[in-house]
C-alpha positions as CSV (number, residue, x, y, z in Angstrom):
1,S,4.7,57.6,117.3
2,Q,8.0,58.2,118.1
3,L,9.2,54.8,117.3
4,S,7.9,55.7,113.3
5,Q,9.8,59.0,113.9
6,A,13.4,57.5,114.3
7,L,12.7,55.4,111.7
8,N,12.3,58.1,109.5
9,G,15.4,59.9,110.3
10,L,17.1,56.3,110.7
11,S,16.0,55.9,106.7
12,D,17.2,59.1,105.5
13,R,21.2,58.4,106.7
14,A,20.6,54.8,105.0
15,K,19.7,56.0,101.9
16,E,22.7,58.9,102.2
17,A,24.9,56.4,103.0
18,K,23.6,54.2,99.6
19,E,24.3,56.9,97.4
20,F,28.0,57.7,99.1
21,L,28.9,53.8,98.5
22,V,28.0,54.5,95.0
23,Q,30.3,57.7,94.7
24,L,33.1,55.8,96.9
25,R,32.9,53.1,93.4
26,N,32.7,55.6,91.3
27,M,36.2,57.1,92.4
28,V,37.7,53.5,92.5
29,Q,37.0,53.2,89.1
30,Q,38.2,56.7,88.3
31,I,41.1,56.5,90.0
32,Q,42.1,53.7,88.1
33,E,41.8,55.3,85.3
34,N,44.0,58.4,86.4
35,S,46.4,56.0,87.6
36,V,46.4,54.8,83.9
37,E,47.0,57.9,82.1
38,F,49.3,59.4,85.1
39,E,51.6,56.7,84.5
40,A,51.5,57.4,81.2
41,C,52.5,61.0,81.8
42,L,55.5,60.2,83.8
43,V,56.5,57.5,81.6
44,A,56.5,59.7,78.7
45,Q,58.3,62.7,80.2
46,C,61.2,60.3,81.7
47,D,61.6,59.4,77.9
48,A,62.0,62.3,76.9
49,L,64.3,63.0,79.0
50,I,66.5,60.4,78.2
51,D,65.9,61.2,74.7
52,A,67.6,64.4,75.7
53,L,70.5,62.6,77.7
54,N,71.3,60.5,74.8
55,R,71.4,63.8,72.4
56,R,74.0,65.2,74.5
57,K,75.5,61.8,74.8
58,A,75.8,62.0,71.1
59,Q,76.9,65.5,70.9
60,L,79.8,65.1,74.0
61,L,81.1,62.0,71.9
62,S,81.3,64.0,68.9
63,R,83.4,66.7,71.0
64,V,85.8,64.1,71.7
65,N,86.1,62.8,68.5
66,K,87.2,66.1,67.7
67,E,89.3,66.7,70.2
68,H,90.9,63.3,69.5
69,E,91.8,64.0,65.8
70,H,92.9,67.3,66.4
71,K,95.3,65.8,68.8
72,L,96.2,63.0,66.3
73,K,96.6,65.9,63.7
74,V,99.2,68.0,65.5
75,V,101.4,65.2,66.4
76,R,101.5,63.7,62.9
77,D,102.6,66.7,61.8
78,Q,105.2,67.6,64.6
79,I,106.4,63.9,63.4
80,S,106.5,65.2,59.7
81,H,108.1,68.1,60.6
82,C,110.9,66.1,62.7
83,T,111.2,63.7,60.5
84,V,111.8,66.4,57.8
85,K,114.2,68.3,59.5
86,L,116.2,65.2,61.2
87,R,116.6,64.1,57.4
88,Q,117.7,67.3,56.6
89,T,120.3,66.9,59.5
90,T,121.8,63.3,58.7
91,G,122.7,64.0,55.6
92,L,124.4,67.5,56.6
93,M,126.0,65.2,58.8
94,E,127.2,63.1,57.0
95,Y,128.2,65.4,54.2
96,C,130.4,67.0,56.5
97,L,131.8,63.8,57.4
98,E,132.9,63.2,53.9
99,V,134.3,66.7,53.9
100,I,136.6,65.9,56.7
101,K,137.8,63.1,54.9
102,E,138.8,65.3,52.4
103,N,142.3,65.2,50.9
104,D,142.5,68.3,49.5
105,P,143.8,71.3,51.9
106,S,142.8,73.5,49.3
107,G,139.4,72.2,48.7
108,F,138.6,71.6,51.7
109,L,139.3,75.6,52.7
110,Q,137.0,76.3,50.1
111,I,133.9,74.6,51.4
112,S,134.2,74.8,55.2
113,D,133.4,78.1,56.0
114,A,130.1,77.5,54.4
115,L,129.7,74.4,56.1
116,I,130.6,75.6,59.4
117,R,127.7,78.5,59.2
118,R,125.0,75.7,57.9
119,V,126.1,73.2,61.1
120,H,125.7,76.1,63.4
121,L,122.5,77.2,61.6
122,T,121.2,73.9,62.1
123,E,122.0,73.5,65.4
124,D,119.5,76.9,65.9
125,Q,116.5,75.5,64.5
126,W,117.3,72.4,67.1
127,G,116.9,75.3,69.7
128,K,114.4,74.7,73.1
129,G,111.3,73.5,72.7
130,T,111.7,71.7,69.1
131,L,112.0,68.3,70.5
132,T,108.9,68.8,72.7
133,P,106.2,67.4,72.1
134,R,103.4,70.2,71.1
135,M,100.3,68.2,72.2
136,T,99.7,66.4,75.5
137,T,98.3,62.7,75.6
138,D,96.2,63.8,78.2
139,F,92.2,64.6,76.9
140,D,91.6,68.4,79.0
141,L,87.9,67.7,79.4
142,N,85.8,66.9,82.5
143,L,82.7,65.9,81.9
144,D,80.8,67.9,85.3
145,N,77.8,65.6,85.8
146,A,76.9,66.6,89.3
147,P,74.6,69.1,88.4
148,L,72.5,66.8,86.4
149,L,72.9,63.6,88.8
150,Q,71.8,66.1,91.9
151,S,68.9,67.2,89.6
152,I,67.9,64.0,89.1
153,H,68.0,62.6,92.9
154,Q,65.6,65.4,93.7
155,L,63.2,65.0,90.5
156,D,59.7,64.9,92.5
157,F,55.9,65.7,92.3
158,V,55.6,69.0,92.7
159,Q,52.6,68.7,94.9
160,M,53.7,66.4,97.4
161,K,56.5,68.9,98.3
162,V,55.6,71.2,101.2
163,S,55.9,74.4,100.3
164,S,58.2,76.9,102.2
165,P,58.4,80.7,102.1
166,V,61.1,82.9,99.6
167,P,64.0,84.1,102.0
168,A,64.1,87.0,103.2
169,P,66.8,90.1,101.7
170,P,70.1,89.5,103.1
171,I,71.6,92.5,105.0
172,L,75.2,93.7,104.0
173,Q,77.4,93.7,106.8
174,L,79.3,97.4,106.3
175,E,81.4,96.4,109.3
176,E,83.3,93.6,107.3
177,C,83.0,94.7,103.9
178,C,86.1,96.7,102.4
179,T,88.6,97.0,99.5
180,H,92.6,96.3,99.5
181,N,94.1,97.9,95.8
182,N,91.9,96.1,93.0
183,S,89.7,93.3,95.5
184,A,86.7,93.8,97.0
185,T,85.5,91.9,99.9
186,L,81.9,91.9,101.0
187,S,79.8,89.8,104.0
188,W,76.1,89.6,104.5
189,K,73.9,88.1,106.7
190,Q,70.1,86.9,107.1
191,P,67.9,89.0,109.4
192,P,68.2,88.3,112.9
193,L,64.1,87.2,113.2
194,S,64.5,85.6,109.9
195,T,63.5,81.6,110.3
196,V,62.9,80.9,106.7
197,Q,65.8,78.2,105.6
198,V,68.4,79.4,103.1
199,E,70.1,77.0,100.5
200,G,72.6,79.6,99.1
201,Y,72.8,83.1,98.3
202,I,74.1,85.4,94.7
203,L,76.5,88.2,94.7
204,E,76.3,90.7,92.2
205,L,78.5,93.3,90.9
206,D,78.6,95.7,88.1
207,D,81.0,96.8,85.9
208,G,82.3,99.7,87.5
209,N,80.9,101.9,85.4
210,G,77.4,101.8,85.8
211,G,76.6,98.9,83.7
212,Q,74.5,95.6,84.0
213,F,75.0,93.9,86.9
214,R,77.0,90.2,86.7
215,E,77.2,87.3,89.1
216,V,80.1,86.9,90.6
217,Y,79.6,84.3,93.4
218,V,77.2,81.5,94.0
219,G,77.0,79.5,97.3
220,K,76.5,79.2,101.0
221,E,79.2,81.5,102.1
222,T,78.5,84.6,103.8
223,M,81.9,86.4,103.1
224,C,83.4,86.4,99.7
225,T,86.3,88.6,98.2
226,V,86.7,89.5,94.5
227,D,90.0,89.7,92.7
228,G,91.3,91.7,89.1
229,L,88.7,94.8,89.8
230,H,89.8,98.1,88.3
231,F,91.5,100.8,89.9
232,N,90.4,103.9,91.0
233,S,86.7,102.8,89.6
234,T,83.2,102.9,91.7
235,Y,81.5,99.4,92.1
236,S,78.2,98.5,92.9
237,A,77.8,95.3,95.2
238,R,73.8,93.4,95.7
239,V,73.3,90.4,97.5
240,K,69.9,88.0,96.9
241,A,69.3,84.9,98.4
242,F,67.7,81.4,97.6
243,N,66.1,78.5,98.7
244,K,63.8,75.5,96.7
245,T,60.9,77.9,96.5
246,G,62.0,80.7,95.0
247,V,64.6,83.9,95.1
248,S,64.5,86.7,97.3
249,P,64.2,90.5,96.8
250,Y,68.1,92.0,96.2
251,S,69.4,93.6,99.7
252,K,70.2,97.4,99.7
253,T,73.2,98.4,96.8
254,L,76.4,99.2,98.4
255,V,78.4,101.2,96.9
256,L,82.5,100.9,96.7
257,Q,85.7,102.5,95.2
258,T,88.8,100.3,94.6
259,S,92.2,101.7,95.5
260,E,93.8,104.7,93.5
261,D,97.4,104.0,95.4
262,T,98.9,102.5,98.2
263,Q,98.6,105.6,101.4
264,S,101.6,105.7,103.6
265,E,99.8,107.1,106.6
266,E,97.0,105.8,108.9
267,Q,93.5,107.4,108.3
268,T,90.0,106.9,110.2
269,L,87.1,107.2,108.2
270,P,83.8,105.8,108.7
271,F,82.7,103.0,106.4
272,P,79.5,103.9,103.8
273,V,75.5,103.2,103.8
274,P,74.3,101.8,101.1
275,L,74.5,104.5,98.0
276,E,76.6,106.8,99.8
277,R,79.9,107.1,97.2
278,S,82.8,106.8,100.3
279,Q,86.4,105.0,99.5
280,L,86.6,101.7,101.3
281,R,89.9,100.4,102.1
282,R,91.1,96.9,103.4
283,M,90.5,96.9,107.1
284,S,90.4,94.3,110.2
285,P,86.5,93.1,110.1
286,F,86.5,94.1,113.9
287,S,87.6,97.5,113.6
288,S,86.5,100.9,113.0
289,T,89.6,102.3,111.4
290,L,91.6,101.8,108.6
291,N,94.9,100.3,108.9
292,L,96.7,101.0,105.9
293,Q,99.7,99.4,105.0
294,P,103.0,102.1,104.6
295,S,104.3,102.3,101.7
296,F,107.4,100.0,100.9
297,P,110.5,101.9,100.4
298,G,112.1,100.0,97.1
299,R,115.0,100.7,95.2
300,S,115.9,102.2,92.2
301,Y,115.1,101.0,89.2
302,F,116.3,104.0,86.8
303,E,119.5,103.0,86.5
304,L,119.9,102.0,83.3
305,R,122.3,102.6,80.8
306,S,120.4,104.4,77.8
307,S,121.9,102.6,74.5
308,A,120.2,102.2,71.6
309,H,119.7,98.2,72.9
310,Q,118.0,99.9,75.6
311,L,116.3,103.2,75.0
312,S,112.9,101.2,74.7
313,L,112.9,99.8,78.6
314,H,114.9,102.8,79.6
315,S,112.6,105.8,78.5
316,S,109.2,103.5,79.5
317,L,111.2,103.1,83.1
318,Q,111.8,107.0,82.9
319,S,108.3,108.4,82.0
320,L,107.0,105.8,85.1
321,N,109.4,107.4,87.1
322,S,109.0,110.9,86.2
323,A,105.2,110.6,87.1
324,G,106.1,110.1,90.8
325,E,104.0,106.9,90.7
326,P,103.9,104.8,94.5
327,I,105.7,102.1,94.9
328,A,104.1,99.1,96.3
329,W,104.5,95.3,96.4
330,F,102.0,92.0,95.8
331,S,102.6,88.6,96.8
332,F,101.8,85.2,94.1
333,D,99.4,83.9,94.8
334,P,98.7,80.1,95.9
335,A,94.8,79.7,95.2
336,S,95.8,79.8,90.8
337,A,99.0,78.3,92.0
338,H,100.5,75.1,91.3
339,A,100.2,72.0,93.2
340,D,103.7,71.7,93.6
341,I,104.7,75.3,93.9
342,I,106.0,75.8,97.5
343,F,105.1,79.2,99.0
344,S,107.6,81.2,102.0
345,N,108.4,84.8,102.8
346,D,104.6,85.7,103.2
347,N,103.8,84.2,99.7
348,L,106.9,86.5,98.0
349,T,109.1,83.7,97.2
350,V,108.6,80.3,95.3
351,T,110.0,77.5,93.8
352,C,108.8,74.0,93.7
353,N,108.9,70.5,94.8
354,S,109.2,68.5,91.1
355,Y,111.2,68.6,88.2
356,D,108.5,69.6,85.8
357,D,108.5,73.2,85.2
358,R,105.3,74.6,87.4
359,V,103.1,77.9,86.5
360,V,102.7,80.3,89.6
361,L,100.7,83.7,88.9
362,G,100.4,87.5,90.8
363,K,97.6,88.3,92.7
364,T,97.2,91.4,90.8
365,G,96.2,91.6,87.1
366,F,96.5,94.7,84.7
367,S,94.4,95.7,81.9
368,K,96.1,98.8,81.3
369,G,98.9,101.5,82.5
370,L,102.6,101.2,82.7
371,H,104.1,98.6,85.1
372,Y,107.3,97.0,86.0
373,W,108.5,94.4,88.9
374,E,111.5,92.4,89.3
375,L,112.3,89.1,90.5
376,S,115.5,87.7,92.4
377,I,117.1,84.6,91.1
378,D,117.7,83.1,95.4
379,R,118.7,79.6,94.2
380,Y,119.8,78.7,90.5
381,D,121.0,74.9,90.5
382,N,122.0,72.9,87.4
383,H,121.8,75.3,84.7
384,P,117.5,75.1,84.5
385,D,115.6,77.4,82.4
386,P,112.8,79.1,84.4
387,A,110.6,81.5,82.1
388,F,109.3,84.8,83.5
389,G,106.6,87.4,82.0
390,V,102.5,87.5,81.7
391,A,99.9,85.4,81.5
392,R,95.8,84.7,81.6
393,I,94.3,83.8,84.5
394,D,93.2,80.1,82.9
395,V,97.0,79.7,81.5
396,L,98.2,76.0,81.8
397,K,99.9,75.7,85.1
398,D,101.3,71.8,84.6
399,A,104.0,73.4,81.3
400,M,106.7,75.8,80.9
401,L,105.4,79.8,80.8
402,G,104.3,80.3,77.0
403,K,103.7,76.8,75.8
404,D,100.3,77.8,75.5
405,D,98.5,80.9,74.0
406,K,97.4,82.5,77.3
407,A,101.2,83.8,78.0
408,W,103.8,86.0,77.2
409,A,106.9,84.7,78.5
410,M,111.0,85.1,78.1
411,Y,112.8,81.7,79.7
412,V,116.3,81.7,79.7
413,D,119.0,79.5,81.6
414,N,123.0,80.5,82.4
415,N,123.7,81.4,78.9
416,R,121.0,82.7,76.4
417,S,117.2,83.4,76.1
418,W,114.4,82.8,74.2
419,F,111.3,84.7,74.3
420,M,108.1,82.2,74.0
421,H,104.5,82.6,73.1
422,N,102.0,79.7,72.1
423,N,104.7,77.5,71.9
424,S,106.8,79.1,69.4
425,H,110.3,80.1,70.3
426,T,112.0,83.6,69.2
427,N,114.7,86.0,69.1
428,R,117.5,83.9,70.9
429,T,120.2,86.2,72.8
430,E,123.0,86.0,74.7
431,G,123.1,86.0,78.2
432,G,121.9,84.5,81.0
433,I,121.3,84.3,85.2
434,T,122.8,83.0,87.9
435,K,121.9,83.5,91.4
436,G,121.9,86.7,92.5
437,A,120.4,87.7,89.4
438,T,117.8,90.0,88.7
439,V,115.1,89.4,85.9
440,G,112.5,92.8,85.2
441,V,109.6,92.7,83.3
442,L,107.8,95.9,81.6
443,L,104.3,95.2,81.1
444,D,103.4,99.1,78.8
445,L,99.4,98.2,78.0
446,T,99.7,102.0,76.8
447,R,101.8,101.1,73.8
448,R,100.7,97.2,74.5
449,T,104.1,95.9,74.8
450,L,106.1,93.4,77.3
451,T,110.0,94.0,77.5
452,F,112.2,92.1,79.7
453,S,115.7,92.9,81.2
454,I,118.0,91.1,83.4
455,N,120.6,92.8,86.1
456,E,119.0,96.0,84.7
457,D,120.0,95.8,81.0
458,Q,117.5,95.0,78.4
459,Q,117.2,91.5,77.2
460,G,117.1,91.2,73.6
461,P,114.1,93.6,71.4
462,V,111.0,94.6,72.3
463,A,109.1,90.7,73.0
464,F,105.7,91.0,72.5
465,E,103.6,93.7,70.9
466,N,100.1,94.5,70.4
467,L,99.1,93.3,73.6
468,E,95.5,93.5,74.8
469,G,93.2,92.1,77.6
470,L,93.9,91.3,81.1
471,F,97.5,90.1,82.6
472,F,98.7,88.9,85.6
473,P,102.9,88.1,86.3
474,A,103.8,85.0,86.1
475,V,106.6,82.5,86.7
476,S,107.8,79.6,85.8
477,L,110.4,77.1,87.3
478,N,111.2,73.5,88.9
479,R,113.2,72.3,92.1
480,N,116.4,74.0,91.0
481,V,115.0,77.2,91.0
482,Q,114.2,80.1,93.8
483,V,112.9,83.3,93.1
484,C,111.5,86.6,95.1
485,A,109.6,89.1,93.7
486,L,111.3,92.7,94.8
487,T,109.3,96.0,94.8
488,M,106.7,96.0,92.1
489,L,105.6,99.6,90.4
490,W,103.3,100.5,88.1
491,S,101.6,103.6,87.0
492,S,98.2,104.2,89.6
493,T,96.5,106.5,87.3
494,T,95.9,104.1,84.3
495,A,96.1,100.8,85.9
496,E,93.3,98.7,85.8
497,P,93.7,95.2,86.8
């Protein structure tokens, strides 16, 4: 009886085992069918990626061809233009040589004055820049395929990845957040007890008028300085973290105020808590007080003669002076300068280690208001022609200032000067620079004009009009020139770089 009962139990197990074997054999067939289907789906997805890449490849090649045709057209047009001018110049030279051989003095005198004027006029038409190529041979296109390659390397099956939680919201470190002039520095960290891996952070600022937030930094760093903000404006800032799983919620919003002017005394001011509208200024990251730099005493810029030729510059400077605006100073920016630029004197003095012209910008930009600065010529050898003026942040750094449409400049040698924008040369004016000379730049964004002076005398008429946008002080020079930025003036009530 006991054996029979045991056999009944074992028989049940054997029956279950036979049914399980049938299930396993069915799974083998199902796995084979699913494998074929999954492989077909994978091949279709990869083929779709390849097709998309081929279409993008064709689009990029089309852009390269357009750039190629554009460069050829510009060079051919310049060849044609230069050929015509050379033919005219050669013809005039041959005619003048024949006239010089004229034996009749009276006949020669009748046409000599007109010929001399024509020769000078033709020579002026071959001004500086005429024999400079309008187009470079290099293709200023660089295919940024790194993100795509990284995405390809990270291409994987989602279900095989071990999911991790989304990061916690970062914490803004108020003791290290500050503003200076029109720059803001923000610092943040992960919550102390957070163990979730973070791949990077996204910092967002609004437009200074309570508008929409926009990304100003994406990366792994936990500190970021944002330049080019508006003066005397209130900004809101927030930051979030991200990893492969997703994006964290935003941190608390920090409200900060950019500077209105430079103050001459130290102040003690507590840093704000989120959503509190107290003014922030740059400080040591580990200090609880604000260390404001004293005003630079500077020099007078208003002893200009008020001749008819100088009324525009003189009246603009007088209006700036009468407003009682502060005197401040800023330096050149190594971060945006060409690699050949050499900095010294706390980045107030620049020169170059190349014989070619290289561009350097000031750290502060302006979008409205009245602004004036001067640059002294500390070294001037072999009669080069440095250029002074204003430029966009993305101006060409390896050519003379004014060669492209991102700069408005005056270039000057030891005898005369020209205004230049988008490689167009205008208003040749007698009078140049030597060692010790001072070049002044007056940017009046209320009138939307740009005016230049040499040794406090206005150089030529108003150089440029209808200026609008964000402009940075700019200089281009080579190794034969060294310049130093002197005291800067601006109207802080209307300036917003």
